[in-house]
N, C-alpha and C positions, 0 to 999 in steps of 0.2 A: 214273857214266855207264853207259848201257845200249847194247848193240850188237845189230845184226841182220845176217843174211847175205842178200844180194841176188844172184839168179841173172841176170847180165847176158846170158847166152846166150838165155834165154827172156823176159827182161824181167819177172820175177816174184820175189816173196819166196821164198827157199829155206828159211828157218828158220820153224818154226811160231810162234815168239815171239821175245822178246829174251833176251839173255844179260847177266849181271852183269859180265863181263870179256871182253876181247878174246881171251884165252887159251881161254875156253869156246867162243867163236865159232869159233876155229881148230880146236878139237876137233870141233865139229859138221861143219866142212868136211871134215876127215879121214874121219869116219864116213860122210858123204854120198858121197864118192868110193869108199870101200870097198864100200858097198852096190851101187853100179853096176858096180864091177869084178867082183863076183861074177857078175853076169848077162852081163858082157862088153862092154856098151855103155850109153850114155845116149841116150834117145830124146827129141829136142828137140821143141819145139812146132811146128817146121816139118817134122816127120816125118823127120828125119835121124838116123841112128845115128852117134854120135861117141864117141870115147874119153872115159871119165869124167874124165881129166886135162885134157881140152880144154874142159870146162864152165867158163865164166868166173864165178867166185864172188867177191863183194866184201863185205868187212866194212864196214858203215856204222854211224855212231852213229844213235840214234833220231831225232835232230834232222836229220841228213842225209837219212834215209829219208823224212821228212815233206816234204822239198822236191822229191822225185822225182815 
């Protein structure tokens, strides 16, 4: 089974592709948050600055992603 990371905050795909395991998707999320912690905020599509921990990221199977 393959997994993707979806950014619920902005309604877009967060990961550039799929992952072979849920653990690798979780690692991507950790790295995603770290990148934005360095800059101090995440800039949403609604032009709001929020804490990177507040970005809603969801791990979905590729099948679940295709139904969105």
